[in-house]
TIMAR-523719 format. One record per atom (N, C-alpha, C, O): x, y, z; residue in three letters. Coordinates in steps of 0.001 Angstrom, whole numbers, padded with zeros to 6 digits, always signed. Atoms other than C-alpha are relative to their C-alpha. Layout:
BEGIN
XYZAla...
END
This chain:
BEGIN
+001111-001167+000000Met-000099+000054-000154Met+000906+001045-000032Met+002005+001034+000524Met-000848-001490-000475Ile+001075+003709-000523Ile-000789+000916+000959Ile-001949+001305+000828Ile+000475-001023-000884Glu+000637+005893+002253Glu-000439+001326-000102Glu+000070+002141-000872Glu+000046-001389-000136Asn-001190+008947+003378Asn-000618+000602-001447Asn-000203+001736-001682Asn+000270-000318+000961Pro-002931+009354+000029Pro-001574+001175+000614Pro-001993+000996+001758Pro+000916-000892-000682Phe-005925+012239+000637Phe-000747+000820-001423Phe-000299+001276-002474Phe+001187-000957+000491Phe-009089+013921-000715Phe-000520+000923+000514Phe-001152+000880+001570Phe+000902-001462-000622Leu-010218+017741-000596Leu-000754+000431-000884Leu-000454+000641-002059Leu+000942-000763+000518Ala-013062+019110-001418Ala-000257+001105+000170Ala-000277+000987+001395Ala-000110-001170-000258Ser-013474+022578-001164Ser-000985+000311+000898Ser-002122-000145+000773Ser+001745-000212-000921Ala-015798+024026+001788Ala-000023+001345-000777Ala+000891+001948-001338Ala+000594-001361+000702Pro-017776+027029+000450Pro+001211+001177+000596Pro+001889+001233+001621Pro-001363-001336-000574Leu-015338+030401+000417Leu-000646+000742-001016Leu-001399+000404-001929Leu+000145-001201+000626Ser-015632+033505-000837Ser+001151+000854-000590Ser+002271+000507-000214Ser-001449-000581-000191Phe-013101+036097-002174Phe-000490+001298+000311Phe-001529+001818-000097Phe+000809-001301-000942Glu-013282+039306+000075Glu+001136+001422-000430Glu+000635+002530-000238Glu-001006-001039+000475Thr-010305+041753-001149Thr+001351-000546-000449Thr+001648-001735-000558Thr-001451-000095+000723Thr-006736+042359-002562Thr+000392+000961-000314Thr-000162+002058-000383Thr-000675-001705+000168Gly-003999+044508-003419Gly-000200-000010-001645Gly-001098-000629-002216Gly+000601-000256+001251Ile-003825+045531-006939Ile+000035-001094-001050Ile+000918-001942-001179Ile-000299+001319+000559Glu-004789+043294-009412Glu-000560+000241-001511Glu-000947+001375-001795Glu+000002-000458+001172Ile-005392+043214-012831Ile-001698-000161-000225Ile-002328-001044+000356Ile+001299+000115-000195Leu-009036+043931-013796Leu-000913-000940-000533Leu-002077-001053-000149Leu+000734+001053+000726Ala-010125+041237-015979Ala+000656-001162+000360Ala+000553-002067-000469Ala-000822+001190-001064Ser-008024+038652-013593Ser-000490+000295+001331Ser+000416+000436+002153Ser+000013-000625-001501Pro-009783+039713-010286Pro-000125-001461+000702Pro-000212-002573+000181Pro+000215+000826-000770Gly-010101+037835-007391Gly-000763-001184+000563Gly-000439-002046+001381Gly+001055+000463-000173Val-013344+036471-007533Val+000356-001668-000706Val-000205-002670-000262Val-000373+000966+000938Asn-011508+033779-010428Asn+000501-000810+001392Asn+000180-001991+001253Asn-000760+001062-001203Leu-009853+032034-007077Leu-001173-000993+000191Leu-000942-002138+000579Leu+001313+000601-000297Thr-013210+030735-006774Thr-000930-001101-000611Thr-001791-001730+000004Thr+000960+000511+000908Asn-014843+029029-009320Asn+001307-001237-000757Asn+002490-001165-000423Asn-000592+001236+000167Asp-013295+025838-010939Asp+000087+000472-001888Asp+000103-000604-002486Asp-000559-000523+000989Asn-012617+027509-014406Asn+001070+000436-000455Asn+001409+001599-000673Asn-002024+000099+000101Met-008787+026550-015161Met+000596+001154-000643Met+001707+001623-000394Met-000448-001243+000721Asp-008859+029493-017652Asp-000314+001716+000766Asp+000212+002792+000483Asp-000066-001284-000815Met-009806+032271-015388Met+000237+000260+001229Met-000518+000254+002202Met-000734-000189-001041Ala-007295+033040-013255Ala-000139+001338+000869Ala-000781+002261+000368Ala-000732-001330-000625Trp-006121+035875-010450Trp+001377+000400-000278Trp+002369-000286-000034Trp-001600-000224+000319Arg-003159+037802-011642Arg-000309+001282+000776Arg-001360+001874+001022Arg-000433-001076-000730Ser-001557+040415-009793Ser+000435+000953-000886Ser+000565+000626-002065Ser-000871-000980+001043Val+000090+043880-011238Val+001224-000097+001028Val+001082+000216+002210Val-001222-000398-000660Gly+003820+043697-010114Gly-000224-001321+001309Gly-000953-002216+001737Gly-000489+001772-001227Leu+005436+041403-007405Leu+000181+000914+001327Leu+000918+000456+002200Leu-000030-000415-001328Asp+005163+043720-004577Asp-001300+000150+000789Asp-002307+000796+000501Asp+001389-000380-000827Gly+002790+043372-001724Gly-000788-000505-000356Gly-001912-000004-000413Gly+001357+000602+000688Ile+000993+040771-003245Ile-001185-000640+001068Ile-000535-001102+002006Ile+000399+000542-000786Tyr-001635+039430-001209Tyr-001934+000009-000400Tyr-002603+000991-000724Tyr+000962-000028-000319Val-005074+037805-001088Val-000443+000216+001022Val+000302+000513+001957Val+000618+000068-001432Val-007986+037843+001571Val-001824-000875-000806Val-002731-000461-001529Val+001367+000448+000107Met-010818+035066+001437Met-000902-000109+000828Met-000853+000802+001655Met+001230-000394-000940Arg-013777+034630+003365Arg-000327-001671-000114Arg-000399-002158-001242Arg+000187+001302-000053Cys-014480+030824+004461Cys-000497-000411+001749Cys+000314-000152+002639Cys+000230-000176-001356Ser-016316+030067+007862Ser-000040-001707+000492Ser-000556-002006+001569Ser+000236+000976-000097Ala-015978+026302+007516Ala+001334-000632+000620Ala+002397-000062+000371Ala-001117+000506-001061Pro-013533+024041+009976Pro+001392-000322-001236Pro+000869-000809-002239Pro-001270+000145+000769Val-010170+023634+007887Val+001499-000704+000258Val+002345+000043+000749Val-001396+000655+000010Asp-007063+021530+007977Asp+000833+000152-000840Asp+002019+000222-000519Asp-000986+000301+001130Thr-005700+021482+004557Thr-000438+001441-001234Thr-001561+001725-001650Thr+000329-000929+001325Val-005292+024456+001706Val+001003+000222-000826Val+002200+000349-000567Val-000649+000673+001089Ala-004434+024063-001649Ala-000139+001291-000840Ala-001214+001691-001286Ala-000022-001287+001146Ile-003387+027240-003802Ile+000450-000597-001359Ile+001676-000650-001462Ile-000109+000510+001093Leu-003642+025593-007501Leu+000225+000364-001476Leu-000549+001318-001559Leu-000641-000307+000663His-002268+026146-010769His+000364+001831+000011His-000372+002767-000299His-000163-001035-000185Ser-000224+029005-010055Ser+001323-000030-000721Ser+001725-001029-001318Ser-001237-000078+000956Asn+003087+030347-011639Asn+001179-000055+001072Asn+002362-000088+000733Asn-001152+000173-000813Leu+004966+030110-008362Leu+000853-000846-000266Leu+000488-001811-000937Leu-000949+000642+000324Arg+008464+028731-008423Arg+000219-000925+001498Arg-000591-000945+002425Arg-001057+001075-001100Ala+010795+026137-005868Ala+000073+001118+000852Ala-000351+000865+001980Ala-000994-001285-000745Ser+012174+029443-004401Ser-001332+001253+000410Ser-001129+002272+001070Ser+001180-001266-000338Asp+008697+031656-004080Asp-000083-000688+001353Asp+000612-001583+001835Asp+000149+000541-001492Thr+006912+031420-000527Thr-001286+000632-000280Thr-001618+001576-000997Thr+001350-000556+000141Val+003366+031453+000179Val-000186+000173+002091Val+000072-000724+002894Val+000116+000272-001132Arg+002526+032872+003760Arg-001988-000051+000281Arg-002580+000724-000471Arg+001057-000043-000602Ile-001257+032203+005428Ile-000492+000531+001431Ile-000253-000347+002260Ile+000883-000302-001000Arg-002979+033683+008198Arg-001621+000202+000126Arg-002344+000491-000828Arg+001668+000441-000093Ala-006671+033258+009648Ala-000168+000689+001282Ala+000672+000657+002181Ala+000202-000536-001232Ala-008529+035316+012230Ala-001342+000317-000271Ala-001999-000045-001247Ala+001939-000709+000148Thr-012177+037072+012785Thr-000336+000950-000955Thr-001256+001144-001750Thr+000543-001378+001152Thr-011645+040120+011129Thr+001018+000240-000900Thr+002108-000116-000453Thr-001117+000014+001005Ile-009473+040815+008130Ile+000974+000888+000798Ile+002104+000428+000957Ile-001361-000969-000641Asp-007395+043782+010050Asp+000888-001153+000973Asp+002051-000925+001305Asp-000795+000339-000749Gly-006595+040770+012249Gly+000736-001205-000703Gly+001277-002058+000000Gly-000560+001356+000285Thr-005273+038140+010121Thr+001644+000660-000322Thr+002456+000061-001029Thr-001291-000561+000353Gln-002077+040609+010072Gln+000510+000193+001550Gln+001516-000322+002038Gln-000219-000109-001473Ser-002546+042021+013928Ser+000072-001150+001116Ser+000839-001241+002074Ser+000340+000904-001129Ala-003934+039047+015719Ala-000195-000948-000696Ala-001418-000876-000823Ala+000513+001115+001097Pro-004267+035948+013252Pro+000176-001370+001304Pro+001109-001531+002090Pro+000540+001029-000991Val-005691+032858+015411Val+001124-001421-001177Val+001519-002468-000663Val-001208+000800+000639Tyr-003228+030802+012897Tyr+001263+000549-001231Tyr+000822+001299-002101Tyr-001010-000461+000656Asp+000032+031580+010962Asp+000850-000841-000554Asp+001793-001133+000180Asp-000916+000923+000593Ser+001788+029271+008656Ser+001672+000485-000089Ser+002516-000376-000338Ser-001055-000336+000364Gly+004995+031794+008467Gly+000085-000406-001742Gly-000720-001027-002437Gly-000179+000403+001952Pro+006464+031563+004456Pro+000480-001577+000022Pro+001323-002295+000559Pro-000212+001566+000230Val+006143+028361+003380Val+000537-000051-001763Val+000264+000834-002573Val+000076-000506+000699Pro+007418+027548+000605Pro-000525-000524-001159Pro-000824-001696-000928Pro+001082+000408+000884Ala+005432+027065-003124Ala-000046-001092+000006Ala-001204-001499-000091Ala+000255+001604+000223Tyr+006317+023148-003226Tyr+001370+000200-000191Tyr+002138+001119-000476Tyr-001531+000270-000187His+009257+021362-002856His+000210-001451-000913His-000777-002161-001108His+000059+000927+000704Gly+010826+018571-005046Gly+000351+000458-001786Gly+000990+001435-002176Gly+000002-000187+001767Gln+010764+018547-009113Gln-001527+000837-000486Gln-002557+000803+000187Gln+000814+000181+000701Lys+008574+019887-011532Lys-000080+000435-001175Lys+000042+001655-001067Lys-000229+000163+000884Phe+008565+019843-014863Phe-001574+000230-000940Phe-002583-000466-000827Phe+000854-000412+001360Ala+006359+021800-018170Ala-000254-001359-000195Ala+000491-002338-000177Ala+000601-001346+000074Pro+003782+021979-018710Pro-001336+000247+001622Pro-002363+000889+001842Pro+000519-000106-001333Tyr+002953+021221-014909Tyr-000118+001073+000759Tyr+000942+001642+001016Tyr-000343-001306-000750Thr+001927+024178-012836Thr-000117-000333+001622Thr-000445-001411+002117Thr-000359-000189-001868Thr+002422+024898-008860Thr-001433-000437+000242Thr-002425+000032-000316Thr+000774+000134-000966Lys+000247+023294-006678Lys+000312+000381+001597Lys+000890-000470+002272Lys-000521+000040-001663Thr+000800+024575-002967Thr-001087-000776+000879Thr-002287-000499+000869Thr+000780+000801-000462Met-000529+022081-000934Met+000605+000355+001776Met+001808+000306+002031Met-000341-000119-001527Ile-000296+022785+003098Ile-001171-000310+001094Ile-002194+000309+001387Ile+000233+000909-001331Asp-001228+020567+005919Asp+000345+000938+001461Asp+001410+000868+002074Asp+000070-000893-001007Ile-001954+023148+008709Ile+000117-000478+001445Ile+000284+000224+002443Ile-000206+001085-001254Ser-001732+020452+011342Ser-000487+000124+001395Ser+000009-000086+002502Ser+001031-000429-001033Gln-004651+021511+013228Gln-001242+000003-000600Gln-001224-000275-001799Gln+001041-000585+000822Thr-008470+022436+012516Thr-000394+001218+000471Thr-000765+001336+001639Thr+000258-001527-000254Val-009079+026399+012241Val-001174-000380-000491Val-001482-001375-001147Val+001461-000486+000414Gln-012564+027737+011866Gln+000429+001474+000466Gln+000729+002024+001526Gln-000216-001881-000312Ser-012030+031394+011464Ser-000616+000581-001260Ser-000954-000048-002263Ser+000927-000344+001542Leu-013661+033624+008882Leu+001134+000635-000933Leu+000979+000224-002083Leu-000905-000650+001096Phe-010833+035538+006940Phe+001158-000444-000108Phe+001964-000547+000817Phe-001854+000865+000366Trp-007655+033947+005387Trp+000666+000742-000877Trp+000306+000795-002053Trp-000974-000991+001036Arg-005126+036241+003865Arg+001278-000972+000037Arg+001837-001557+000964Arg-000947+000456+000587Phe-002587+034899+001477Phe+000812+001076-000495Phe+000389+002172-000863Phe-001139-001040+000162Asp+000787+036558+000837Asp+001024-000622-000477Asp+001592-001547+000102Asp-000879+000204+000868Phe+003011+036211-001638Phe+001411+000245-000428Phe+001774+001418-000518Phe-001566-000638+000222Thr+006707+036271-002523Thr+000403-000354-000845Thr+000549-001570-000725Thr-000468+000589+001198Ser+008108+035898-006087Ser+000831+000833-000037Ser+000343+001689-000774Ser-000566-000765+000756Pro+010931+037991-006414Pro+000762-000105-000951Pro+001750-000835-000878Pro-000884+000505+001014Gly+012206+038264-009752Gly-001177-001008-000666Gly-000870-001403-001791Gly+000818+000739+001417Asn+009455+036236-011538Asn-000315+000285-001274Asn-001263+001032-001518Asn+000032-000279+001226Pro+009897+036217-015064Pro-001599+000497-000633Pro-001815+001410-001430Pro+001585-000649+000228Ala+006016+036712-015472Ala-000459+001612+000407Ala-001343+002247-000169Ala+000242-001226-000188Gly+006233+040081-013625Gly-000959+000123+000589Gly-001303+001298+000714Gly+001298+000065-000282Gln+002980+038997-012044Gln-000155-001359+000703Gln+000446-002347+000282Gln+000111+001450-000472Ile+001820+036136-009682Ile-001691-000046-000517Ile-002486+000893-000561Ile+001064+000675+000456Glu-001114+034213-010958Glu-000440-001127+001017Glu+000407-001620+001763Glu+000224+001289-000016Ala-003138+031373-009887Ala-001185-000216-000273Ala-001924+000701-000633Ala+001212-000419+001156Ala-006081+029912-011160Ala-001417-000274+001239Ala-002543+000163+001001Ala+000762+000479-001081Arg-007927+028380-007558Arg+000690-000024+001075Arg+001914-000151+001089Arg-000276+000165-001197Ile-007700+028315-004262Ile-001150-000809+000754Ile-002274-000319+000650Ile+000710+000673-000627Ile-009421+025542-002063Ile+000336-000417+001234Ile+001511-000751+001388Ile-000505+000168-000845Met-009684+024859+001397Met-001284-001089+000586Met-002319-001430+000013Met+001272+000956-001066Gly-011684+022418+004486Gly+000899-001213+000737Gly+002041-001129+001189Gly-000722+001049-000622Glu-010871+019122+005815Glu+000147-000991-000942Glu-000710-001351-001749Glu+000034+001167+001320Arg-009384+016438+003714Arg-000323-001321+000692Arg-000437-001443+001911Arg+000409+001572-000105Phe-010232+012727+003760Phe+001161-000637-000160Phe+001514-000651-001340Phe-000955+001169-000287Glu-007484+010458+004530Glu-000149-000815-000139Glu-001235-001116+000356Glu+000370+000980+000441Val-007233+007342+003186Val+000549-000826+000797Val+001417-001245+000031Val-000687+000689-001220Pro-005802+005155+006353Pro+000667-001098-000406Pro+001872-001145-000156Pro-000507+000881+000551Thr-005182+002212+004782Thr+000971-000175-001589Thr+001352-001194-002164Thr-000512-000651+001471Gly-003546+004039+001397Gly-000486-000993-001252Gly-001100-002054-001365Gly+000317+000823+001403Ile-003829+003018-001969Ile+000974-001146-000539Ile+002153-001145-000184Ile-001020+000901+000685Asp-002437-000197-004222Asp+001187+000377-000712Asp+001493+001473-001181Asp-001241-000401+000725Phe+000453-000236-005659Phe+000019+000212-002136Phe+000869+000661-002906Phe-000243+000167+001351Asn-000852-000861-009384Asn-000793+001149-000292Asn-001675+000831-001090Asn+000486-000798-000006Trp-002192+002535-009290Trp+000175+000820-001355Trp+001306+000595-001787Trp+000006-000095+001225Glu-002883+004508-012880Glu+000552+001502-000091Glu-000036+002321+000615Glu+000072-001564+000615Lys-001630+007903-014160Lys-000143+000416-001705Lys+000651-000206-002410Lys+000282+000157+001615Gly-002599+008740-017917Gly-000069+001436+000111Gly+000204+002149+001076Gly+001267-001223+000364Gln-004471+011791-019667Gln-000810+000359-000693Gln-001382-000601-001210Gln+001227-000276+000702Val-006825+013206-021316Val+000317+000945-000991Val+000684+002043-000573Val-000250-000714+001317Asp-006316+014684-024927Asp-001442+000420-000494Asp-001989-000542-001034Asp+000924-000343+000769Asp-009326+016377-026177Asp+000235+000852-000986Asp-000736+001546-001287Asp-000056+000005+001007Ser-007469+017503-029133Ser-000895-000734-000950Ser-001086-001950-000953Ser+000912+000788+001305Ile-009851+016956-032274Ile+000961-000060-001383Ile+001510+000880-001958Ile-000714-000036+001296Leu-008168+015514-035280Leu-001034-000697-001566Leu-001674-001739-001708Leu+000729+000328+000725Thr-009687+015545-038410Thr+000737-000450-001588Thr+000981+000463-002377Thr-000159+000646+000785Asn-008528+013254-041098Asn-000651+000088-001797Asn-001775-000184-002217Asn+000993+000171+001451Gly-008910+013670-045107Gly+001202-000775-000615Gly+002045-001433-000006Gly-001160+000776+001194Pro-006667+012375-048479Pro+001226+000824+000309Pro+001282+001913-000262Pro-001207-000081+000636Asn-003292+012967-048042Asn+000203+001485+001051Asn+000889+002400+000594Asn+000104-001010-000848Tyr-003849+015619-044702Tyr-000578-000431+001511Tyr-001329-001399+001634Tyr+000717+000054-001393Glu-004852+015691-041019Glu+000129+001574+000950Glu+001123+002143+001400Glu+000427-001449-000473Asp-006058+018936-039565Asp-000077-000267+001854Asp-000745-001196+002307Asp+000306+000168-001360Val-005751+019345-035549Val-000085+001228+000541Val+000782+002098+000628Val+000069-001157-001048Gln-007515+021723-033447Gln+000384-000460+001433Gln-000187-001327+002093Gln-000943+000235-001251Glu-005367+021597-030493Glu-000270+000255+001318Glu-000069+001429+001627Glu+000257-000495-001517Tyr-006337+021538-026659Tyr+001444-000770+000834Tyr+002083-001762+000483Tyr-001051+000549-000758Ala-003669+021063-023931Ala-000510-001515+000930Ala-001646-001690+001370Ala+000325+001127-000181Ala-003447+017536-022695Ala-000777+000178+001748Ala-001142+001340+001927Ala+000527-000013-001285Arg-004964+017015-018733Arg+000030-001211+000963Arg-000313-002280+000458Arg-000888+001158-000672Pro-003782+014640-016127Pro-001000-000988+000485Pro-001787-000534+001316Pro+001046+000816-000894Thr-005973+011630-015067Thr+000717-001160+000945Thr+001669-001811+000515Thr-000239+001096-000865Val-005431+009227-012253Val-001138-000732+000324Val-002270-000283+000505Val+000946+001149-000270Lys-007062+005942-011583Lys+001115-000689+001667Lys+002328-000823+001830Lys-000862+000871-000627Ala-006325+004108-008356Ala-001257-000915+001008Ala-002373-000463+001265Ala+000927+000960-001590Thr-008121+001235-005422Thr+000624+000534+000780Thr+001850+000628+000831Thr-000471+000181-001068Leu-008310+002264-002429Leu-000396-001377+000667Leu-001508-001853+000437Leu+000341+001193-000665Gly-008234-000886-000355Gly+000202-000488+001541Gly+001032+000043+002278Gly+000145+000358-001118Ala-008950-002706+002675Ala-000351+000962+001197Ala+000176+000869+002306Ala+000240-000760-000994Met-010701+000160+004441Met-000933-000755+000747Met-001548-001573+000063Met+001047+000203-000977Asp-012953-000765+007306Asp-001182+000843-000184Asp-001269+001797-000957Asp+001746-000184+000359Glu-016693-000145+007473Glu-000375+001092+000695Glu-001443+001600+000355Glu-000055-001421-000308Ala-016324+002933+009493Ala+000664+000957-001017Ala+000031+001848-001585Ala-000747-000988+001228Thr-013800+004674+007085Thr-000729-000362-001487Thr-000653+000383-002464Thr+000828-000132+001456Phe-015830+003594+004158Phe-001395+000612+000333Phe-001681+001655-000256Phe+001102-000964-000611Asn-019061+004744+005815Asn+000588+001724-000289Asn+000077+002502-001095Asn-000299-001619+000199Arg-017314+008298+005977Arg+000214+000261-001589Arg-000548+001132-002007Arg-000222+000181+001249Phe-016149+007909+002310Phe-000755-000046-001020Phe-000672+000622-002051Phe+001415+000217+000864Asp-019254+006652+000778Asp-000684+001516+000373Asp-001257+001996-000605Asp+000920-001097-000065Ala-020905+010028+002317Ala+001087+001295-001101Ala+000668+002049-001979Ala-001085-000934+000761Phe-017461+012104+000903Phe-000555-000197-001580Phe-000491+000778-002328Phe-000189+000033+001510Met-018297+010771-002617Met-001692+000228-000143Met-002187+000877-001064Met+001587-000592+000047Met-022027+011214-002186Met-000114+001518+000037Met-001103+001964-000545Met+000070-001293+000044Thr-021467+014825-001674Thr+000817+000780-001574Thr+000500+001771-002231Thr-001133-000178+001064Val-018617+014990-004426Val-001082-000309-001314Val-001604+000497-002084Val+000782+000572+001445Gly-020573+012926-007132Gly+000566+000538-001317Gly+001709+000986-001226Gly-000895-000608+001283Arg-019638+014114-010832Arg+000251+001352-000446Arg+000881+001730-001433Arg+000078-001470+000454Ser-020167+017714-010686Ser+001027+000673+000618Ser+001625+001474-000100Ser-000772-000290-001054Lys-018064+018583-008062Lys+001844-000116-000101Lys+002369-001215+000076Lys-001327+000407+000049Ala-014249+018996-008437Ala+000592-000149+001614Ala+000387+000507+002636Ala-000681+000011-000926Val-011983+017410-006266Val+001343-000017+000373Val+001900-000337-000677Val-001511-000091+000181Leu-008378+017612-005338Leu+000670-001767+000484Leu+000313-002112+001611Leu-000619+001628-000045Phe-006433+013459-005379Phe+000833+000191+000201Phe+001298+000696-000821Phe-001813-000086-000174Ala-002860+013698-004066Ala-000093-001758+000222Ala-000866-002296+001015Ala-000055+001585-000023Pro-002153+009799-004505Pro+001209-000189+001113Pro+001202-000988+002050Pro-001373-000034-000811Glu+001472+010591-002929Glu+000387+001200+000359Glu+001532+001542+000063Glu-000641-001225-000498Pro+001888+013657-001565Pro+000888+000210+000933Pro+001001+001348+001388Pro-001170-000076-000576Asp+004863+012747+000483Asp+001063-000154-000997Asp+002142+000439-000982Asp-001186+000217+001149Asn+006798+011716-002336Asn+000200+001812-001229Asn-000316+002356-002205Asn-000054-001457+000454Leu+007973+015145-003176Leu+000771+000505-001654Leu+000886+001599-002208Leu-000345+000110+001427Glu+009449+014305-006588Glu-000303-000076-000838Glu+000197+000159-001938Glu+001059-000133+001384Thr+006510+013751-008257Thr-001284+000198+000475Thr-002090-000471-000172Thr+000917+000011-000724Ala+003617+014844-005848Ala-000633+001263-001209Ala-001847+001332-001396Ala+000613-001465+000864Gln+003430+018597-008743Gln-000586-000778-001286Gln-001423-000373-002092Gln+001065+000871+001533His+002481+015674-011521His-000572-000795+000181His-000928-001204-000924His+000531+000721-000524Trp+000774+013251-009685Trp-001557+000109+000760Trp-002521-000655+000724Trp+001183-000278-000804Thr-001687+015270-007253Thr-000819+000450-001619Thr-000248+001023-002547Thr+001208-001085+000926Val-005077+016382-009778Val-001010+000665+000793Val-001357+000416+001948Val+000902-000670-000560Tyr-007368+018523-009152Tyr-001077-000064-001497Tyr-000987+000609-002524Tyr+001215-000262+001044Gly-010751+017546-011293Gly-000905-000176+000593Gly-001108+000274+001721Gly+000881+000418-000440Arg-013742+015813-011311Arg-000258-001795-000207Arg+000330-002302-001163Arg-000198+001450+000113Val-014608+011713-010803Val-000811-000229-001242Val-001884+000318-001497Val+000402+000337+001608Lys-015249+010363-014321Lys-000679-001693-000313Lys-000950-002141-001427Lys+000769+000920-000274Val-016838+007114-013186Val-000954-000050+000809Val-000984+000710+001777Val+000951-000152-001884Asp-019698+006320-010727Asp+000432-000480+000752Asp+001273-001251+000291Asp-000886+000141-001519Trp-018433+005655-007343Trp-000848-001506+000126Trp-001994-001649-000300Trp+000179+000709-000431Lys-018744+002466-006185Lys+000890-001093+001081Lys+002112-001037+000940Lys-000962+000444-000773Gly-017342+000087-003422Gly-000589-001915+000097Gly-001684-002473+000160Gly-000011+001297+000154Gln-016744-003493-003508Gln+000276-000470+001606Gln+001105+000143+002279Gln-000115+000484-001259Asn-017146-005631-000066Asn+000181-001736+000498Asn-000676-002442+001030Asn-000293+001174+000363Pro-014985-008974-000390Pro-000112-000912+001113Pro-000430-002100+001143Pro-000126+000686-001756Tyr-014673-009843+003295Tyr-000589+001339+000962Tyr-000737+002558+000875Tyr+001077-000852-001426His-016569-008836+006695His+001098+000950+000527His+002176+000592+001001His-000546-001644-000792Asn-015331-005077+007869Asn+001373+000065-001236Asn+002566+000193-000962Asn-001145-000290+001668Trp-013316-004828+003832Trp-000389+000314-001015Trp-000907-000331-001927Trp+000717-000670+001509Trp-014122-002548+001457Trp+001198+000668-000686Trp+002144+001322-000247Trp-001160-000384+001083Asp-012223-001985-001845Asp-000418+000489-000791Asp-001253-000194-001385Asp+000775-000324+000940Thr-013137+000510-004242Thr+001021+000579-000868Thr+002194+000688-000513Thr-000647-000653+000858Asp-012016+002197-007365Asp-000265+001347-000412Asp-001403+001582-000819Asp+000187-001262+000491Ile-011448+005930-008232Ile+000639+000390-001361Ile+001639-000221-001737Ile-000754-000260+001079Gln-010597+007580-011429Gln-000503+001571+000248Gln-001561+001811+000829Gln+000038-001644-000192Ile-010237+011854-011507Ile+000848+000281-001288Ile+001971-000210-001401Ile-000118-001062+000843Ala-009827+014003-014621Ala+000386+001006+000180Ala-000416+001702+000804Ala-000636-001124-000762Gly-007664+016730-013998Gly-000833+001230-001057Gly-001315+001205-002189Gly+000664-001592+000629Leu-009050+020295-014905Leu+001188+000677-000733Leu+000991+001554-001574Leu-001110-000287+000866Arg-005327+020762-016111Arg+000932-000149+000872Arg+000832-000285+002091Arg-001161+000221-000618Ala-001798+020439-015664Ala+000406+000505+001043Ala+001511+000195+001490Ala
END
């Protein structure tokens, strides 16, 4: 078994405020699942966003950003916007945008386990990215909530692949291509869950269904590959569990990412 895989479906959140941003790329884009609608800053100095989320949170993810491994994110939570700076109830301190390797075309997925459950209305994200060649910071989505970690792990025969929606039109002596970026997929078996764990996962999957996007990190502690193998997307097959033995449940999960 591979240890510590987790799922994260975002709790309800809304955009509150930010520093200078491009009007065509506002902070509200961080709350929707259209990965082509990103938030973008103006410049690189004093860049932050504040989100509103009243639900319990133990995990935060900033998805599909242009942050580099040398860049940092700082997350603070408080009951008021001003309190996120003067009296935070949680302060991550500056943490690296990611560890390990990341090859193009994959974009940065910053995943932060805050090591406790925090319930506070306002969440401030400060970004430091000196000399970023883009001249700005951008991100497509922020999600936060309570993760579902699979205590028994996933089977080693899990699969990583891609979906390519490009349209090929063939004719005599030619092939025309309408090109779209490939998207990652992950298929895995979650095995040997006891009934209590399965019941919680059943409720989680019933909530997610096919319509809601979910983050799946099959090997979050494998820092050399986590950026490539973690996907944020939708479940592509109707979910079901198998009960081969007493107090033993297996289930297959397949998720197609919205973006690399």
